[in-house]
N, C-alpha and C positions, 0 to 999 in steps of 0.2 A: 552554538547553543542557542536555543530559543529563549527570548526574554519575556515573552507574553505567557502568563500562566494558563491562558485559555488555549494555547496551541495544542495541547494534548487531549482535548475533548474529542469524542468519537466523531461528531459531525465534521469538525475541521479536518480530522485525519481522513475521513471518507471523501470530503471534497478534494483534498490534496491527492489522494490515491487515484480518484477518477480523473483529475486533471493530468496526472502523470500518464495514465493509460491513454487518455486522449492525445497526449503529445507523442505517443508511440504510433498513433494513426487510427485508433479506434474512435468512432463517432460517439461523443459524450451522450447524446440522446438515446443511444442504444445500449448503454451500459446499465445493467441491473446487478444488484448485490448477489443475486442468485446465478448470474452468468458464470460459467466455468472459464478458467484461464484459457483452456483449449478453444472453447467457442469464440473467444475474443481474439484468438490467434497469438496469444502470448506464450513465449517459450522460456526456457530456463535462462537465457541471456537477458530477456526482458525482466525477469524476476530479480536477477543479480543487479541490473540497473536500478530497478525500483528500490531494492533494499539499500543500495548505496545512496540514492537520493533521499530516502527517508532518514537515514543516519545523518547525512550532511545538512539537509535543510531543516529537519525537525529536531535533530539531536536525539533521536530515539535509537537505542543500540540494537539494531536488527542485523542479522547476517543472512545470506542466501539460504543457508541450511535450515533456518527457522521456518522456511516456507515449503519444506519437502512434502509435508502431508496436506498442504492446502489444495483445494480443488476449485473453490468459488472465490469471488471477490469478497464476500462476507468472511470467509475463512482467513483471507489475507488481512482484512481489517481487524479481526479478532487477535491475530498474532501481534500486529503492530500495537494495538491498544494494550495488550498484556505487557508488552515490553515498555510501553510508555509509563505504566504504573511503577516501574522500577527506577525511573529517572528521578 
């Protein structure tokens, strides 16, 4: 569980998500919030990994199924930020 109350602000979540995408092999300089998951080459297994990492490292209760209707990085951030508000 995060101990820093600022951990759940959108900017920090955005930085975290982009860093995770970068760790999958996508160049950080090329990631835009409007990029689609497909454009970045992210598949369902990458989304599962991202959801597990968000839950483990940020303590935000997300599940892979939460991202079924997400298309862009912005959509992913919106889902995570909504779940962060419930923590």
